[in-house]
Residue frames relative to the residue before (quaternion, step in Angstrom):
aa qw qx qy qz dx dy dz
X 1.0000 0.0000 0.0000 0.0000 0.00 0.00 0.00
X 0.4761 -0.6546 0.5083 0.2941 3.60 -0.97 0.66
X 0.5558 -0.6071 0.4904 0.2864 3.44 -1.39 0.48
X 0.5874 0.5312 -0.2878 0.5384 3.50 1.46 -0.48
X 0.5978 -0.5359 0.4594 0.3800 3.37 -1.35 0.42
X 0.1187 -0.7985 0.5888 0.0398 3.64 -1.11 0.80
X 0.1390 -0.7816 0.6021 0.0848 3.59 -0.91 0.58
X 0.2141 -0.7197 0.6390 0.1670 3.63 -0.72 1.00
X 0.0693 -0.8466 0.5178 -0.1021 3.39 -0.42 1.47
X 0.1275 -0.7139 0.6849 0.0712 3.48 -1.33 0.71
X 0.3275 -0.7710 0.4997 0.2207 3.61 -0.16 1.13
X 0.6454 0.5593 -0.3280 0.4038 3.75 1.07 -0.45
X 0.5987 0.5783 -0.2822 0.4768 3.55 1.60 -0.51
X 0.3814 -0.7166 0.5181 0.2695 3.83 -0.61 0.84
X 0.6213 0.5041 -0.3704 0.4718 3.62 0.98 -0.64
X 0.6477 0.5348 -0.3099 0.4455 3.63 0.95 -0.76
X 0.6580 0.5110 -0.2838 0.4747 3.40 0.98 -1.02
X 0.6806 0.5131 -0.2907 0.4348 3.59 0.92 -0.91
X 0.5939 0.5308 -0.3209 0.5124 3.55 1.19 -0.69
X 0.6266 0.5311 -0.3497 0.4505 3.65 0.83 -0.89
X 0.6880 0.5176 -0.2629 0.4354 3.46 0.82 -1.34
X 0.6306 0.5352 -0.3238 0.4595 3.58 0.89 -0.92
X 0.6332 0.4979 -0.3141 0.5024 3.84 0.96 -0.85
X 0.6650 0.5043 -0.3038 0.4595 3.51 0.85 -0.92
X 0.6990 0.4899 -0.2795 0.4397 3.61 0.83 -0.95
X 0.6665 0.5006 -0.2540 0.4906 3.50 1.27 -0.68
X 0.4077 -0.7385 0.4214 0.3328 3.52 1.41 -0.27
X 0.3939 0.7548 -0.4322 0.2971 3.45 1.14 0.51
X 0.3063 -0.7597 0.5289 0.2220 3.75 -0.55 1.03
X 0.0557 0.7564 -0.6418 0.1131 3.45 -1.10 0.95
X 0.4493 -0.6269 0.5981 0.2175 3.34 -1.66 0.33
X 0.2564 -0.7910 0.5334 0.1549 3.61 -0.52 0.94
X 0.0034 0.7850 -0.6178 -0.0460 3.83 -0.48 0.76
X 0.2557 -0.7252 0.6231 0.1431 3.58 -0.70 1.16
X 0.1474 -0.8624 0.4691 0.1201 3.62 0.27 1.17
X 0.5510 0.5638 -0.4477 0.4219 3.61 1.09 -0.04
X 0.6821 0.4655 -0.2576 0.5018 3.66 1.30 -0.57
X 0.7428 0.2050 -0.0627 0.6343 3.54 1.27 -0.91
X 0.1215 -0.8287 0.5440 0.0509 3.61 0.46 1.19
X 0.4811 -0.6418 0.5282 0.2787 3.59 -1.15 0.72
X 0.4894 -0.6192 0.5516 0.2697 3.35 -1.34 0.75
X 0.7006 -0.4729 0.3755 0.3803 3.34 -1.53 0.21
X 0.6258 0.5492 -0.2866 0.4738 3.50 1.28 -0.76
X 0.6561 0.5146 -0.2899 0.4697 3.49 1.05 -0.91
X 0.6608 0.4873 -0.2858 0.4942 3.56 1.02 -0.83
X 0.6496 0.4784 -0.3377 0.4849 3.58 0.81 -0.57
X 0.6390 0.4800 -0.3353 0.4989 3.64 0.98 -0.67
X 0.6628 0.4867 -0.3193 0.4710 3.65 0.79 -0.85
X 0.5887 0.5382 -0.3732 0.4739 3.75 0.91 -0.76
X 0.6838 0.4926 -0.3264 0.4279 3.54 0.84 -0.87
X 0.6475 0.5601 -0.2671 0.4423 3.47 1.03 -0.78
X 0.6415 0.5057 -0.2290 0.5295 3.41 1.32 -0.87
X 0.2507 -0.7461 0.5393 0.2995 3.46 0.93 -0.90
X 0.5803 0.5819 -0.3763 0.4277 3.57 0.94 0.61
X 0.5024 -0.6370 0.5230 0.2612 3.47 -1.39 0.28
X 0.6206 -0.6089 0.2867 0.4023 3.59 -0.85 0.60
X 0.5984 0.5394 -0.3517 0.4767 3.53 1.14 -0.52
X 0.5908 0.5704 -0.3804 0.4254 3.63 1.13 -0.33
X 0.7836 0.2651 -0.1759 0.5335 3.55 1.12 -0.45
X 0.4499 0.6438 -0.4501 0.4249 3.52 1.15 0.70
X 0.3448 -0.7124 0.5893 0.1622 3.52 -1.03 1.15
X 0.1141 -0.8494 0.5104 0.0710 3.54 0.11 1.21
X 0.5842 0.5965 -0.3714 0.4061 3.55 1.14 -0.17
X 0.4884 0.6803 -0.4059 0.3660 3.62 1.31 -0.32
X 0.6537 -0.5045 0.4269 0.3687 3.58 -1.20 0.59
X 0.6286 0.5596 -0.2776 0.4634 3.60 0.91 -1.13
X 0.6737 0.4637 -0.3240 0.4756 3.58 0.78 -0.92
X 0.6545 0.4800 -0.3509 0.4670 3.66 0.74 -0.80
X 0.6277 0.5158 -0.3438 0.4710 3.81 0.90 -0.84
X 0.6932 0.4333 -0.2740 0.5066 3.71 0.88 -0.91
X 0.4197 -0.7146 0.4888 0.2726 3.80 1.02 -0.25
X 0.1634 0.8540 -0.4778 0.1253 3.57 1.21 0.69
X 0.5515 0.6323 -0.3544 0.4128 3.51 1.20 -0.64
X 0.7680 0.3868 -0.2256 0.4579 3.46 0.94 -0.79
X 0.5204 0.6457 -0.4337 0.3523 3.58 1.22 0.07
X 0.4371 -0.6570 0.5422 0.2886 3.49 -1.04 0.81
X 0.3310 -0.7142 0.5999 0.1429 3.45 -1.55 0.65
X 0.3281 0.7053 -0.5566 0.2916 3.53 0.34 1.33
X 0.7285 -0.4053 0.3358 0.4384 3.47 -1.40 0.09
X 0.6640 0.5507 -0.2793 0.4217 3.45 1.10 -1.10
X 0.6923 0.4315 -0.2641 0.5146 3.62 1.18 -0.55
X 0.4337 0.7522 -0.4484 0.2120 3.70 1.02 -0.29
X 0.6472 0.5089 -0.3038 0.4794 3.59 1.07 -0.92
X 0.6058 0.5807 -0.3408 0.4238 3.55 0.94 -0.79
X 0.6837 0.5005 -0.2490 0.4691 3.53 0.96 -1.12
X 0.6643 0.5133 -0.3056 0.4494 3.50 0.95 -0.95
X 0.6038 0.5564 -0.3089 0.4800 3.55 1.12 -0.91
X 0.6828 0.4693 -0.3343 0.4491 3.61 0.81 -0.80
X 0.5947 0.5511 -0.3353 0.4798 3.57 1.12 -0.71
X 0.7056 0.4602 -0.2911 0.4534 3.54 0.70 -0.90
X 0.7612 0.4075 -0.2301 0.4490 3.54 1.01 -0.55
X 0.6847 0.2545 -0.1469 0.6670 3.43 1.57 -0.29
X 0.0871 -0.8416 0.5286 0.0689 3.62 0.38 1.05
X 0.4820 0.6598 -0.4127 0.4025 3.68 1.22 -0.48
X 0.6779 0.5521 -0.2793 0.3970 3.63 1.22 -0.67
X 0.5513 0.6216 -0.3602 0.4241 3.54 1.42 -0.35
X 0.4767 -0.6756 0.5001 0.2575 3.53 -0.90 1.03
X 0.0875 -0.8291 0.5520 0.0177 3.67 -0.86 0.77
X 0.6246 -0.1596 -0.7577 -0.1015 1.32 -2.29 0.97
X 0.2685 -0.6673 0.6548 0.2321 3.72 -1.11 0.39
X 0.0721 -0.7536 0.6531 0.0190 3.45 -0.89 1.01
X 0.1211 -0.7808 0.6128 0.0111 3.65 -0.90 1.16
X 0.2463 -0.7529 0.5924 0.1470 3.59 -0.92 0.84
X 0.6516 -0.5921 0.3577 0.3113 3.36 -1.23 0.55
X 0.6565 0.5063 -0.2646 0.4927 3.52 1.46 -0.34
X 0.7303 -0.4818 0.2747 0.3989 3.37 1.27 0.21
X 0.5928 0.5641 -0.3629 0.4457 3.65 1.22 -0.31
X 0.0734 0.7643 -0.6404 0.0170 3.70 -1.23 0.35
X 0.0594 -0.7424 0.6671 -0.0161 3.38 -1.28 0.79
X 0.4143 -0.5903 0.6223 0.3043 3.42 -1.59 0.31
X 0.1996 -0.8630 0.4603 0.0596 3.50 -0.05 1.39
X 0.1015 0.8329 -0.5385 0.0770 3.62 0.63 1.06
X 0.7893 0.1850 -0.1463 0.5669 3.55 1.08 -0.27
X 0.6381 -0.5723 0.3312 0.3945 3.52 -1.21 0.53
X 0.5819 0.5844 -0.3698 0.4280 3.67 1.08 -0.67
X 0.6474 0.4826 -0.3357 0.4850 3.66 0.87 -0.77
X 0.6676 0.4947 -0.3259 0.4510 3.53 0.76 -0.92
X 0.6201 0.5767 -0.3264 0.4200 3.60 0.98 -0.77
X 0.5845 0.6242 -0.3249 0.4040 3.55 1.25 -0.81
X 0.6814 0.5175 -0.2706 0.4412 3.51 1.16 -0.47
X 0.7136 0.4358 -0.2431 0.4917 3.53 1.23 -0.59
């Protein structure tokens, strides 16, 4: 991970575009990662989940068509199933909740609203 702020961005997502615009407006330097084109690895997802303090199912977009195809609604949410969920996110990055913003000092949030994004600055 970079020492600089990083945003996992999907330009087609209004929440992601809003977070990026807020960072730009605040003059905050960041690295943009278009995670649909540059999918995070299992190791990166594991690290980010630790920074977020969340489980993989907490950042999974279960309403996506891919989630339905995989049958995620029927997957259990236990420690034993954690690796399966992370693997699904790594192989289907469209399922990752967005945007994820990571600071150089180790904090991270799913910045779906301005208040959450402000908590990082």
